[in-house]
All heavy atoms as a GROMACS GRO file, in nm:
protein
  588
    1MET      N    1  -2.649   7.111  -1.568
    1MET     CA    2  -2.597   7.073  -1.703
    1MET      C    3  -2.718   7.024  -1.783
    1MET      O    4  -2.789   6.942  -1.748
    1MET     CB    5  -2.493   6.960  -1.689
    1MET     CG    6  -2.432   6.920  -1.808
    1MET     SD    7  -2.288   6.820  -1.770
    1MET     CE    8  -2.250   6.764  -1.926
    2LYS      N    9  -2.734   7.086  -1.902
    2LYS     CA   10  -2.837   7.058  -1.989
    2LYS      C   11  -2.806   6.942  -2.086
    2LYS      O   12  -2.688   6.938  -2.136
    2LYS     CB   13  -2.883   7.174  -2.083
    2LYS     CG   14  -2.950   7.286  -1.993
    2LYS     CD   15  -2.983   7.395  -2.089
    2LYS     CE   16  -3.056   7.511  -2.012
    2LYS     NZ   17  -3.108   7.619  -2.100
    3LYS      N   18  -2.897   6.860  -2.126
    3LYS     CA   19  -2.872   6.752  -2.221
    3LYS      C   20  -2.903   6.809  -2.353
    3LYS      O   21  -3.002   6.883  -2.378
    3LYS     CB   22  -2.969   6.639  -2.186
    3LYS     CG   23  -2.939   6.563  -2.064
    3LYS     CD   24  -3.020   6.445  -2.048
    3LYS     CE   25  -2.986   6.362  -1.928
    3LYS     NZ   26  -3.064   6.244  -1.902
    4ILE      N   27  -2.826   6.775  -2.454
    4ILE     CA   28  -2.846   6.816  -2.592
    4ILE      C   29  -2.890   6.702  -2.673
    4ILE      O   30  -2.823   6.591  -2.671
    4ILE     CB   31  -2.705   6.875  -2.639
    4ILE    CG1   32  -2.668   7.000  -2.566
    4ILE    CG2   33  -2.730   6.918  -2.792
    4ILE    CD1   34  -2.536   7.052  -2.604
    5HIS      N   35  -3.002   6.719  -2.748
    5HIS     CA   36  -3.046   6.621  -2.836
    5HIS      C   37  -2.996   6.642  -2.975
    5HIS      O   38  -3.006   6.767  -3.027
    5HIS     CB   39  -3.201   6.616  -2.842
    5HIS     CG   40  -3.256   6.588  -2.700
    5HIS    ND1   41  -3.264   6.445  -2.666
    5HIS    CD2   42  -3.307   6.640  -2.596
    5HIS    CE1   43  -3.310   6.429  -2.547
    5HIS    NE2   44  -3.342   6.553  -2.496
    6VAL      N   45  -2.942   6.545  -3.046
    6VAL     CA   46  -2.895   6.559  -3.173
    6VAL      C   47  -2.976   6.476  -3.266
    6VAL      O   48  -2.989   6.357  -3.238
    6VAL     CB   49  -2.742   6.515  -3.177
    6VAL    CG1   50  -2.691   6.530  -3.333
    6VAL    CG2   51  -2.657   6.611  -3.088
    7VAL      N   52  -3.032   6.538  -3.377
    7VAL     CA   53  -3.109   6.473  -3.464
    7VAL      C   54  -3.029   6.462  -3.595
    7VAL      O   55  -2.983   6.551  -3.645
    7VAL     CB   56  -3.247   6.536  -3.496
    7VAL    CG1   57  -3.320   6.469  -3.600
    7VAL    CG2   58  -3.318   6.549  -3.374
    8VAL      N   59  -3.011   6.335  -3.648
    8VAL     CA   60  -2.938   6.310  -3.769
    8VAL      C   61  -3.032   6.272  -3.881
    8VAL      O   62  -3.113   6.176  -3.853
    8VAL     CB   63  -2.833   6.204  -3.747
    8VAL    CG1   64  -2.762   6.176  -3.879
    8VAL    CG2   65  -2.735   6.240  -3.642
    9ARG      N   66  -3.037   6.350  -3.979
    9ARG     CA   67  -3.133   6.316  -4.088
    9ARG      C   68  -3.062   6.257  -4.207
    9ARG      O   69  -2.957   6.301  -4.243
    9ARG     CB   70  -3.219   6.438  -4.128
    9ARG     CG   71  -3.305   6.479  -4.018
    9ARG     CD   72  -3.381   6.596  -4.059
    9ARG     NE   73  -3.471   6.640  -3.951
    9ARG     CZ   74  -3.546   6.743  -3.945
    9ARG    NH1   75  -3.556   6.818  -4.063
    9ARG    NH2   76  -3.614   6.781  -3.839
   10GLN      N   77  -3.130   6.166  -4.276
   10GLN     CA   78  -3.059   6.112  -4.392
   10GLN      C   79  -3.121   6.199  -4.518
   10GLN      O   80  -3.230   6.224  -4.518
   10GLN     CB   81  -3.097   5.973  -4.422
   10GLN     CG   82  -3.035   5.881  -4.324
   10GLN     CD   83  -3.070   5.734  -4.343
   10GLN    OE1   84  -3.155   5.705  -4.429
   10GLN    NE2   85  -3.001   5.639  -4.266
   11SER      N   86  -3.022   6.220  -4.610
   11SER     CA   87  -3.065   6.291  -4.728
   11SER      C   88  -3.156   6.194  -4.822
   11SER      O   89  -3.136   6.082  -4.816
   11SER     CB   90  -2.962   6.354  -4.800
   11SER     OG   91  -2.868   6.248  -4.852
   12ASN      N   92  -3.227   6.251  -4.902
   12ASN     CA   93  -3.318   6.182  -4.996
   12ASN      C   94  -3.241   6.150  -5.119
   12ASN      O   95  -3.307   6.110  -5.216
   12ASN     CB   96  -3.437   6.249  -5.013
   12ASN     CG   97  -3.531   6.254  -4.901
   12ASN    OD1   98  -3.528   6.169  -4.813
   12ASN    ND2   99  -3.613   6.352  -4.886
   13VAL      N  100  -3.109   6.159  -5.132
   13VAL     CA  101  -3.043   6.136  -5.243
   13VAL      C  102  -3.020   5.989  -5.264
   13VAL      O  103  -2.964   5.918  -5.174
   13VAL     CB  104  -2.896   6.204  -5.250
   13VAL    CG1  105  -2.822   6.175  -5.373
   13VAL    CG2  106  -2.922   6.358  -5.239
   14ARG      N  107  -3.065   5.942  -5.382
   14ARG     CA  108  -3.047   5.780  -5.397
   14ARG      C  109  -2.915   5.763  -5.448
   14ARG      O  110  -2.868   5.814  -5.547
   14ARG     CB  111  -3.158   5.738  -5.498
   14ARG     CG  112  -3.288   5.744  -5.439
   14ARG     CD  113  -3.389   5.672  -5.545
   14ARG     NE  114  -3.516   5.694  -5.482
   14ARG     CZ  115  -3.617   5.614  -5.527
   14ARG    NH1  116  -3.594   5.529  -5.621
   14ARG    NH2  117  -3.735   5.630  -5.471
   15LYS      N  118  -2.845   5.665  -5.384
   15LYS     CA  119  -2.717   5.617  -5.432
   15LYS      C  120  -2.730   5.498  -5.525
   15LYS      O  121  -2.820   5.414  -5.514
   15LYS     CB  122  -2.631   5.574  -5.315
   15LYS     CG  123  -2.605   5.700  -5.224
   15LYS     CD  124  -2.510   5.652  -5.120
   15LYS     CE  125  -2.471   5.773  -5.023
   15LYS     NZ  126  -2.381   5.738  -4.916
   16ARG      N  127  -2.646   5.506  -5.628
   16ARG     CA  128  -2.659   5.404  -5.726
   16ARG      C  129  -2.581   5.280  -5.683
   16ARG      O  130  -2.476   5.286  -5.642
   16ARG     CB  131  -2.585   5.458  -5.849
   16ARG     CG  132  -2.611   5.367  -5.979
   16ARG     CD  133  -2.550   5.446  -6.094
   16ARG     NE  134  -2.558   5.353  -6.205
   16ARG     CZ  135  -2.520   5.378  -6.314
   16ARG    NH1  136  -2.466   5.484  -6.345
   16ARG    NH2  137  -2.517   5.284  -6.416
   17ALA      N  138  -2.649   5.173  -5.677
   17ALA     CA  139  -2.580   5.042  -5.626
   17ALA      C  140  -2.508   4.984  -5.737
   17ALA      O  141  -2.554   4.961  -5.846
   17ALA     CB  142  -2.699   4.942  -5.573
   18THR      N  143  -2.386   4.948  -5.700
   18THR     CA  144  -2.319   4.882  -5.800
   18THR      C  145  -2.260   4.753  -5.727
   18THR      O  146  -2.226   4.751  -5.614
   18THR     CB  147  -2.184   4.966  -5.835
   18THR    OG1  148  -2.106   5.005  -5.725
   18THR    CG2  149  -2.226   5.091  -5.902
   19SER      N  150  -2.238   4.651  -5.804
   19SER     CA  151  -2.184   4.523  -5.758
   19SER      C  152  -2.090   4.463  -5.861
   19SER      O  153  -2.094   4.476  -5.977
   19SER     CB  154  -2.305   4.422  -5.751
   19SER     OG  155  -2.363   4.396  -5.870
   20THR      N  156  -1.980   4.422  -5.795
   20THR     CA  157  -1.884   4.366  -5.863
   20THR      C  158  -1.843   4.223  -5.831
   20THR      O  159  -1.845   4.200  -5.718
   20THR     CB  160  -1.751   4.443  -5.851
   20THR    OG1  161  -1.769   4.585  -5.877
   20THR    CG2  162  -1.632   4.389  -5.946
   21ILE      N  163  -1.835   4.130  -5.926
   21ILE     CA  164  -1.830   3.995  -5.892
   21ILE      C  165  -1.677   3.956  -5.927
   21ILE      O  166  -1.638   3.972  -6.045
   21ILE     CB  167  -1.930   3.897  -5.967
   21ILE    CG1  168  -2.067   3.935  -5.925
   21ILE    CG2  169  -1.888   3.759  -5.930
   21ILE    CD1  170  -2.174   3.866  -5.998
   22PHE      N  171  -1.612   3.906  -5.831
   22PHE     CA  172  -1.478   3.857  -5.852
   22PHE      C  173  -1.473   3.711  -5.853
   22PHE      O  174  -1.541   3.644  -5.766
   22PHE     CB  175  -1.379   3.913  -5.749
   22PHE     CG  176  -1.352   4.059  -5.753
   22PHE    CD1  177  -1.420   4.141  -5.661
   22PHE    CD2  178  -1.279   4.113  -5.842
   22PHE    CE1  179  -1.402   4.281  -5.660
   22PHE    CE2  180  -1.267   4.248  -5.840
   22PHE     CZ  181  -1.324   4.340  -5.758
   23ALA      N  182  -1.382   3.652  -5.940
   23ALA     CA  183  -1.365   3.506  -5.931
   23ALA      C  184  -1.248   3.481  -5.838
   23ALA      O  185  -1.130   3.516  -5.856
   23ALA     CB  186  -1.337   3.459  -6.076
   24VAL      N  187  -1.277   3.405  -5.728
   24VAL     CA  188  -1.180   3.398  -5.624
   24VAL      C  189  -1.130   3.248  -5.624
   24VAL      O  190  -1.212   3.149  -5.640
   24VAL     CB  191  -1.236   3.417  -5.472
   24VAL    CG1  192  -1.128   3.386  -5.379
   24VAL    CG2  193  -1.278   3.565  -5.475
   25ARG      N  194  -0.997   3.231  -5.643
   25ARG     CA  195  -0.932   3.087  -5.634
   25ARG      C  196  -0.845   3.087  -5.512
   25ARG      O  197  -0.789   3.176  -5.479
   25ARG     CB  198  -0.849   3.072  -5.762
   25ARG     CG  199  -0.932   3.020  -5.888
   25ARG     CD  200  -0.842   2.988  -5.998
   25ARG     NE  201  -0.750   2.884  -5.957
   25ARG     CZ  202  -0.622   2.885  -5.980
   25ARG    NH1  203  -0.554   2.974  -6.056
   25ARG    NH2  204  -0.537   2.787  -5.935
   26TYR      N  205  -0.834   2.963  -5.453
   26TYR     CA  206  -0.745   2.945  -5.347
   26TYR      C  207  -0.634   2.861  -5.401
   26TYR      O  208  -0.647   2.755  -5.453
   26TYR     CB  209  -0.826   2.885  -5.220
   26TYR     CG  210  -0.923   2.974  -5.174
   26TYR    CD1  211  -1.062   2.970  -5.215
   26TYR    CD2  212  -0.893   3.062  -5.066
   26TYR    CE1  213  -1.148   3.053  -5.168
   26TYR    CE2  214  -0.993   3.147  -5.028
   26TYR     CZ  215  -1.120   3.141  -5.072
   26TYR     OH  216  -1.204   3.233  -5.022
   27ALA      N  217  -0.500   2.912  -5.360
   27ALA     CA  218  -0.389   2.848  -5.415
   27ALA      C  219  -0.328   2.767  -5.307
   27ALA      O  220  -0.395   2.697  -5.223
   27ALA     CB  221  -0.296   2.949  -5.467
   28GLU      N  222  -0.196   2.763  -5.291
   28GLU     CA  223  -0.124   2.675  -5.200
   28GLU      C  224  -0.150   2.705  -5.060
   28GLU      O  225  -0.184   2.816  -5.022
   28GLU     CB  226   0.031   2.687  -5.241
   28GLU     CG  227   0.093   2.820  -5.196
   28GLU     CD  228   0.085   2.905  -5.317
   28GLU    OE1  229   0.048   2.873  -5.433
   28GLU    OE2  230   0.136   3.017  -5.293
   29CYS      N  231  -0.128   2.612  -4.972
   29CYS     CA  232  -0.164   2.601  -4.840
   29CYS      C  233  -0.045   2.683  -4.768
   29CYS      O  234   0.059   2.639  -4.790
   29CYS     CB  235  -0.183   2.467  -4.772
   29CYS     SG  236  -0.228   2.469  -4.606
   30GLU      N  237  -0.076   2.767  -4.673
   30GLU     CA  238   0.023   2.838  -4.605
   30GLU      C  239   0.014   2.814  -4.457
   30GLU      O  240   0.061   2.885  -4.373
   30GLU     CB  241   0.008   2.993  -4.621
   30GLU     CG  242   0.024   3.031  -4.761
   30GLU     CD  243   0.015   3.186  -4.802
   30GLU    OE1  244  -0.060   3.241  -4.714
   30GLU    OE2  245   0.056   3.222  -4.907
   31LYS      N  246  -0.041   2.702  -4.418
   31LYS     CA  247  -0.062   2.672  -4.276
   31LYS      C  248   0.080   2.624  -4.222
   31LYS      O  249   0.141   2.541  -4.282
   31LYS     CB  250  -0.166   2.559  -4.255
   31LYS     CG  251  -0.185   2.520  -4.118
   31LYS     CD  252  -0.286   2.407  -4.095
   31LYS     CE  253  -0.309   2.373  -3.960
   31LYS     NZ  254  -0.407   2.272  -3.931
   32ASN      N  255   0.119   2.683  -4.105
   32ASN     CA  256   0.244   2.637  -4.053
   32ASN      C  257   0.229   2.513  -3.964
   32ASN      O  258   0.162   2.512  -3.866
   32ASN     CB  259   0.286   2.759  -3.951
   32ASN     CG  260   0.426   2.729  -3.898
   32ASN    OD1  261   0.493   2.627  -3.941
   32ASN    ND2  262   0.478   2.816  -3.812
   33GLN      N  263   0.277   2.400  -4.019
   33GLN     CA  264   0.254   2.275  -3.959
   33GLN      C  265   0.350   2.244  -3.841
   33GLN      O  266   0.330   2.167  -3.760
   33GLN     CB  267   0.289   2.166  -4.057
   33GLN     CG  268   0.196   2.166  -4.192
   33GLN     CD  269   0.057   2.140  -4.156
   33GLN    OE1  270   0.020   2.071  -4.063
   33GLN    NE2  271  -0.032   2.189  -4.245
   34ALA      N  272   0.452   2.333  -3.822
   34ALA     CA  273   0.550   2.316  -3.718
   34ALA      C  274   0.544   2.437  -3.621
   34ALA      O  275   0.647   2.451  -3.549
   34ALA     CB  276   0.692   2.303  -3.778
   35ALA      N  277   0.428   2.496  -3.597
   35ALA     CA  278   0.419   2.607  -3.512
   35ALA      C  279   0.425   2.570  -3.367
   35ALA      O  280   0.477   2.640  -3.287
   35ALA     CB  281   0.283   2.671  -3.533
   36ASP      N  282   0.392   2.449  -3.340
   36ASP     CA  283   0.392   2.401  -3.189
   36ASP      C  284   0.537   2.380  -3.139
   36ASP      O  285   0.560   2.373  -3.022
   36ASP     CB  286   0.310   2.281  -3.169
   36ASP     CG  287   0.351   2.160  -3.262
   36ASP    OD1  288   0.430   2.192  -3.360
   36ASP    OD2  289   0.311   2.050  -3.230
   37VAL      N  290   0.634   2.361  -3.228
   37VAL     CA  291   0.774   2.337  -3.193
   37VAL      C  292   0.849   2.456  -3.214
   37VAL      O  293   0.978   2.465  -3.211
   37VAL     CB  294   0.844   2.223  -3.257
   37VAL    CG1  295   0.776   2.093  -3.209
   37VAL    CG2  296   0.831   2.226  -3.414
   38GLY      N  297   0.794   2.570  -3.259
   38GLY     CA  298   0.862   2.694  -3.281
   38GLY      C  299   0.935   2.712  -3.428
   38GLY      O  300   1.020   2.784  -3.427
   39ARG      N  301   0.898   2.634  -3.510
   39ARG     CA  302   0.955   2.633  -3.642
   39ARG      C  303   0.856   2.667  -3.744
   39ARG      O  304   0.745   2.701  -3.718
   39ARG     CB  305   1.016   2.491  -3.678
   39ARG     CG  306   1.113   2.434  -3.586
   39ARG     CD  307   1.251   2.490  -3.606
   39ARG     NE  308   1.338   2.434  -3.516
   39ARG     CZ  309   1.470   2.452  -3.521
   39ARG    NH1  310   1.515   2.537  -3.610
   39ARG    NH2  311   1.545   2.397  -3.441
   40HIS      N  312   0.896   2.678  -3.879
   40HIS     CA  313   0.813   2.710  -3.984
   40HIS      C  314   0.820   2.599  -4.096
   40HIS      O  315   0.922   2.592  -4.155
   40HIS     CB  316   0.831   2.856  -4.042
   40HIS     CG  317   0.744   2.892  -4.147
   40HIS    ND1  318   0.615   2.935  -4.127
   40HIS    CD2  319   0.759   2.892  -4.287
   40HIS    CE1  320   0.554   2.968  -4.238
   40HIS    NE2  321   0.629   2.939  -4.337
   41ALA      N  322   0.723   2.525  -4.119
   41ALA     CA  323   0.712   2.428  -4.218
   41ALA      C  324   0.569   2.422  -4.279
   41ALA      O  325   0.478   2.420  -4.200
   41ALA     CB  326   0.757   2.295  -4.167
   42VAL      N  327   0.555   2.420  -4.417
   42VAL     CA  328   0.430   2.407  -4.477
   42VAL      C  329   0.429   2.282  -4.556
   42VAL      O  330   0.531   2.237  -4.590
   42VAL     CB  331   0.395   2.532  -4.574
   42VAL    CG1  332   0.382   2.651  -4.499
   42VAL    CG2  333   0.502   2.547  -4.675
   43ASP      N  334   0.291   2.230  -4.562
   43ASP     CA  335   0.301   2.094  -4.653
   43ASP      C  336   0.301   2.139  -4.799
   43ASP      O  337   0.309   2.258  -4.833
   43ASP     CB  338   0.173   2.020  -4.605
   43ASP     CG  339   0.046   2.082  -4.633
   43ASP    OD1  340   0.048   2.212  -4.677
   43ASP    OD2  341  -0.071   2.035  -4.610
   44GLY      N  342   0.287   2.034  -4.877
   44GLY     CA  343   0.317   2.048  -5.025
   44GLY      C  344   0.178   2.068  -5.096
   44GLY      O  345   0.173   2.050  -5.212
   45CYS      N  346   0.068   2.102  -5.024
   45CYS     CA  347  -0.057   2.131  -5.099
   45CYS      C  348  -0.052   2.247  -5.186
   45CYS      O  349  -0.026   2.352  -5.141
   45CYS     CB  350  -0.162   2.143  -4.988
   45CYS     SG  351  -0.332   2.154  -5.056
   46ARG      N  352  -0.075   2.213  -5.311
   46ARG     CA  353  -0.053   2.326  -5.413
   46ARG      C  354  -0.180   2.398  -5.446
   46ARG      O  355  -0.174   2.501  -5.498
   46ARG     CB  356  -0.009   2.250  -5.545
   46ARG     CG  357   0.124   2.197  -5.543
   46ARG     CD  358   0.220   2.302  -5.579
   46ARG     NE  359   0.352   2.242  -5.598
   46ARG     CZ  360   0.457   2.336  -5.610
   46ARG    NH1  361   0.448   2.446  -5.606
   46ARG    NH2  362   0.581   2.275  -5.620
   47GLU      N  363  -0.295   2.339  -5.425
   47GLU     CA  364  -0.427   2.397  -5.455
   47GLU      C  365  -0.544   2.352  -5.367
   47GLU      O  366  -0.540   2.230  -5.312
   47GLU     CB  367  -0.461   2.360  -5.600
   47GLU     CG  368  -0.583   2.423  -5.658
   47GLU     CD  369  -0.616   2.377  -5.790
   47GLU    OE1  370  -0.549   2.300  -5.859
   47GLU    OE2  371  -0.726   2.429  -5.846
   48PHE      N  372  -0.629   2.434  -5.330
   48PHE     CA  373  -0.748   2.399  -5.243
   48PHE      C  374  -0.852   2.317  -5.339
   48PHE      O  375  -0.895   2.364  -5.435
   48PHE     CB  376  -0.810   2.533  -5.197
   48PHE     CG  377  -0.930   2.506  -5.120
   48PHE    CD1  378  -0.930   2.468  -4.993
   48PHE    CD2  379  -1.065   2.523  -5.172
   48PHE    CE1  380  -1.046   2.438  -4.922
   48PHE    CE2  381  -1.178   2.505  -5.106
   48PHE     CZ  382  -1.162   2.461  -4.974
   49LEU      N  383  -0.868   2.204  -5.271
   49LEU     CA  384  -0.964   2.115  -5.331
   49LEU      C  385  -1.091   2.090  -5.240
   49LEU      O  386  -1.064   2.024  -5.130
   49LEU     CB  387  -0.903   1.980  -5.373
   49LEU     CG  388  -0.787   1.990  -5.467
   49LEU    CD1  389  -0.710   1.847  -5.476
   49LEU    CD2  390  -0.831   2.025  -5.600
   50PRO      N  391  -1.212   2.143  -5.268
   50PRO     CA  392  -1.321   2.122  -5.172
   50PRO      C  393  -1.351   1.987  -5.161
   50PRO      O  394  -1.363   1.909  -5.260
   50PRO     CB  395  -1.423   2.214  -5.224
   50PRO     CG  396  -1.400   2.231  -5.377
   50PRO     CD  397  -1.248   2.225  -5.376
   51CYS      N  398  -1.382   1.945  -5.036
   51CYS     CA  399  -1.429   1.804  -5.019
   51CYS      C  400  -1.571   1.811  -4.962
   51CYS      O  401  -1.606   1.900  -4.896
   51CYS     CB  402  -1.328   1.733  -4.920
   51CYS     SG  403  -1.339   1.764  -4.756
   52GLY      N  404  -1.642   1.696  -4.986
   52GLY     CA  405  -1.770   1.688  -4.924
   52GLY      C  406  -1.875   1.772  -5.005
   52GLY      O  407  -1.863   1.817  -5.122
   53ASP      N  408  -1.998   1.789  -4.938
   53ASP     CA  409  -2.110   1.860  -4.997
   53ASP      C  410  -2.068   2.013  -4.984
   53ASP      O  411  -1.981   2.060  -4.930
   53ASP     CB  412  -2.230   1.834  -4.927
   53ASP     CG  413  -2.227   1.841  -4.774
   53ASP    OD1  414  -2.119   1.884  -4.723
   53ASP    OD2  415  -2.329   1.823  -4.713
   54ARG      N  416  -2.165   2.094  -5.044
   54ARG     CA  417  -2.145   2.237  -5.051
   54ARG      C  418  -2.149   2.298  -4.908
   54ARG      O  419  -2.094   2.412  -4.891
   54ARG     CB  420  -2.256   2.297  -5.138
   54ARG     CG  421  -2.238   2.285  -5.274
   54ARG     CD  422  -2.124   2.362  -5.338
   54ARG     NE  423  -2.153   2.491  -5.381
   54ARG     CZ  424  -2.054   2.562  -5.419
   54ARG    NH1  425  -1.930   2.544  -5.393
   54ARG    NH2  426  -2.082   2.686  -5.480
   55GLU      N  427  -2.234   2.244  -4.812
   55GLU     CA  428  -2.259   2.332  -4.691
   55GLU      C  429  -2.125   2.338  -4.599
   55GLU      O  430  -2.087   2.448  -4.582
   55GLU     CB  431  -2.362   2.261  -4.626
   55GLU     CG  432  -2.503   2.271  -4.691
   55GLU     CD  433  -2.614   2.201  -4.608
   55GLU    OE1  434  -2.600   2.149  -4.495
   55GLU    OE2  435  -2.719   2.190  -4.666
   56ASP      N  436  -2.076   2.240  -4.560
   56ASP     CA  437  -1.952   2.263  -4.473
   56ASP      C  438  -1.827   2.185  -4.524
   56ASP      O  439  -1.723   2.224  -4.485
   56ASP     CB  440  -1.986   2.199  -4.330
   56ASP     CG  441  -1.994   2.053  -4.322
   56ASP    OD1  442  -2.002   1.992  -4.424
   56ASP    OD2  443  -2.017   2.002  -4.209
   57GLY      N  444  -1.838   2.098  -4.618
   57GLY     CA  445  -1.722   2.036  -4.681
   57GLY      C  446  -1.660   2.132  -4.780
   57GLY      O  447  -1.538   2.093  -4.797
   58ALA      N  448  -1.730   2.234  -4.825
   58ALA     CA  449  -1.660   2.319  -4.910
   58ALA      C  450  -1.560   2.407  -4.844
   58ALA      O  451  -1.477   2.474  -4.916
   58ALA     CB  452  -1.760   2.405  -4.979
   59LEU      N  453  -1.555   2.404  -4.711
   59LEU     CA  454  -1.452   2.497  -4.640
   59LEU      C  455  -1.333   2.407  -4.602
   59LEU      O  456  -1.234   2.466  -4.556
   59LEU     CB  457  -1.526   2.542  -4.516
   59LEU     CG  458  -1.640   2.644  -4.534
   59LEU    CD1  459  -1.705   2.674  -4.402
   59LEU    CD2  460  -1.598   2.757  -4.625
   60THR      N  461  -1.338   2.281  -4.628
   60THR     CA  462  -1.224   2.199  -4.594
   60THR      C  463  -1.146   2.140  -4.714
   60THR      O  464  -1.224   2.109  -4.809
   60THR     CB  465  -1.271   2.069  -4.514
   60THR    OG1  466  -1.351   2.119  -4.393
   60THR    CG2  467  -1.168   1.987  -4.456
   61CYS      N  468  -1.016   2.141  -4.716
   61CYS     CA  469  -0.958   2.104  -4.836
   61CYS      C  470  -0.936   1.940  -4.830
   61CYS      O  471  -0.905   1.878  -4.734
   61CYS     CB  472  -0.808   2.161  -4.828
   61CYS     SG  473  -0.698   2.116  -4.971
   62ALA      N  474  -0.959   1.878  -4.937
   62ALA     CA  475  -0.954   1.737  -4.954
   62ALA      C  476  -0.811   1.690  -4.952
   62ALA      O  477  -0.772   1.581  -4.918
   62ALA     CB  478  -1.029   1.700  -5.075
   63ALA      N  479  -0.710   1.782  -5.006
   63ALA     CA  480  -0.578   1.737  -5.007
   63ALA      C  481  -0.496   1.732  -4.891
   63ALA      O  482  -0.429   1.648  -4.861
   63ALA     CB  483  -0.502   1.824  -5.116
   64CYS      N  484  -0.522   1.849  -4.813
   64CYS     CA  485  -0.445   1.855  -4.687
   64CYS      C  486  -0.523   1.850  -4.552
   64CYS      O  487  -0.470   1.840  -4.450
   64CYS     CB  488  -0.360   1.981  -4.687
   64CYS     SG  489  -0.454   2.136  -4.699
   65GLY      N  490  -0.662   1.869  -4.572
   65GLY     CA  491  -0.743   1.849  -4.448
   65GLY      C  492  -0.757   1.975  -4.371
   65GLY      O  493  -0.818   1.977  -4.268
   66CYS      N  494  -0.700   2.093  -4.419
   66CYS     CA  495  -0.714   2.217  -4.341
   66CYS      C  496  -0.827   2.313  -4.398
   66CYS      O  497  -0.888   2.287  -4.496
   66CYS     CB  498  -0.575   2.288  -4.333
   66CYS     SG  499  -0.532   2.350  -4.493
   67HIS      N  500  -0.860   2.413  -4.321
   67HIS     CA  501  -0.964   2.500  -4.355
   67HIS      C  502  -0.920   2.596  -4.477
   67HIS      O  503  -0.801   2.622  -4.508
   67HIS     CB  504  -0.999   2.599  -4.229
   67HIS     CG  505  -1.122   2.676  -4.252
   67HIS    ND1  506  -1.135   2.797  -4.302
   67HIS    CD2  507  -1.247   2.640  -4.211
   67HIS    CE1  508  -1.250   2.846  -4.302
   67HIS    NE2  509  -1.329   2.743  -4.251
   68ARG      N  510  -1.021   2.641  -4.550
   68ARG     CA  511  -0.993   2.726  -4.675
   68ARG      C  512  -0.914   2.843  -4.636
   68ARG      O  513  -0.839   2.899  -4.716
   68ARG     CB  514  -1.126   2.756  -4.738
   68ARG     CG  515  -1.127   2.832  -4.862
   68ARG     CD  516  -1.255   2.852  -4.918
   68ARG     NE  517  -1.328   2.938  -4.839
   68ARG     CZ  518  -1.452   2.984  -4.867
   68ARG    NH1  519  -1.528   2.916  -4.970
   68ARG    NH2  520  -1.515   3.058  -4.788
   69ASN      N  521  -0.933   2.902  -4.524
   69ASN     CA  522  -0.855   3.022  -4.479
   69ASN      C  523  -0.716   3.016  -4.484
   69ASN      O  524  -0.639   3.116  -4.489
   69ASN     CB  525  -0.905   3.080  -4.342
   69ASN     CG  526  -1.049   3.134  -4.353
   69ASN    OD1  527  -1.097   3.156  -4.462
   69ASN    ND2  528  -1.113   3.153  -4.233
   70PHE      N  529  -0.650   2.896  -4.468
   70PHE     CA  530  -0.515   2.876  -4.463
   70PHE      C  531  -0.453   2.875  -4.606
   70PHE      O  532  -0.325   2.898  -4.620
   70PHE     CB  533  -0.479   2.739  -4.409
   70PHE     CG  534  -0.493   2.750  -4.247
   70PHE    CD1  535  -0.584   2.671  -4.201
   70PHE    CD2  536  -0.407   2.824  -4.180
   70PHE    CE1  537  -0.618   2.667  -4.060
   70PHE    CE2  538  -0.430   2.820  -4.033
   70PHE     CZ  539  -0.529   2.751  -3.974
   71HIS      N  540  -0.538   2.875  -4.710
   71HIS     CA  541  -0.486   2.877  -4.851
   71HIS      C  542  -0.473   3.013  -4.897
   71HIS      O  543  -0.560   3.103  -4.872
   71HIS     CB  544  -0.580   2.785  -4.934
   71HIS     CG  545  -0.571   2.645  -4.910
   71HIS    ND1  546  -0.482   2.561  -4.986
   71HIS    CD2  547  -0.622   2.571  -4.810
   71HIS    CE1  548  -0.498   2.439  -4.945
   71HIS    NE2  549  -0.573   2.434  -4.830
   72ARG      N  550  -0.374   3.054  -4.972
   72ARG     CA  551  -0.349   3.185  -5.044
   72ARG      C  552  -0.467   3.211  -5.121
   72ARG      O  553  -0.505   3.136  -5.220
   72ARG     CB  554  -0.224   3.191  -5.099
   72ARG     CG  555  -0.191   3.327  -5.149
   72ARG     CD  556  -0.038   3.340  -5.201
   72ARG     NE  557  -0.006   3.250  -5.302
   72ARG     CZ  558  -0.031   3.271  -5.427
   72ARG    NH1  559  -0.067   3.405  -5.454
   72ARG    NH2  560   0.008   3.185  -5.523
   73ARG      N  561  -0.525   3.330  -5.118
   73ARG     CA  562  -0.635   3.372  -5.192
   73ARG      C  563  -0.584   3.445  -5.319
   73ARG      O  564  -0.514   3.550  -5.302
   73ARG     CB  565  -0.731   3.457  -5.110
   73ARG     CG  566  -0.852   3.500  -5.168
   73ARG     CD  567  -0.944   3.583  -5.073
   73ARG     NE  568  -1.056   3.607  -5.134
   73ARG     CZ  569  -1.164   3.684  -5.076
   73ARG    NH1  570  -1.147   3.717  -4.948
   73ARG    NH2  571  -1.273   3.718  -5.142
   74LYS      N  572  -0.646   3.402  -5.433
   74LYS     CA  573  -0.620   3.478  -5.567
   74LYS      C  574  -0.748   3.525  -5.620
   74LYS      O  575  -0.836   3.467  -5.629
   74LYS     CB  576  -0.562   3.376  -5.662
   74LYS     CG  577  -0.418   3.324  -5.646
   74LYS     CD  578  -0.368   3.243  -5.767
   74LYS     CE  579  -0.235   3.213  -5.762
   74LYS     NZ  580  -0.204   3.116  -5.867
   75ILE      N  581  -0.732   3.659  -5.663
   75ILE     CA  582  -0.854   3.728  -5.716
   75ILE      C  583  -0.833   3.732  -5.860
   75ILE      O  584  -0.739   3.778  -5.900
   75ILE     CB  585  -0.881   3.861  -5.644
   75ILE    CG1  586  -0.921   3.839  -5.499
   75ILE    CG2  587  -0.992   3.937  -5.708
   75ILE    CD1  588  -0.936   3.966  -5.415
   0.00000   0.00000   0.00000
């Protein structure tokens, strides 16, 4: 059985780089607070409020104490 060598070459066509900036806001918290008992209940946190400094505190909500990923994302 012979081995086949495949050579992939990139074309020299330059692609135009485009960047789009979206303003992202985080709305109400959707974390299920009653998941351990098999129910569904969310707290009343209406908006993500970053707490602490920019490095790691910006990922934690000051109102409910949960991570930013639990909040609904608005673009």
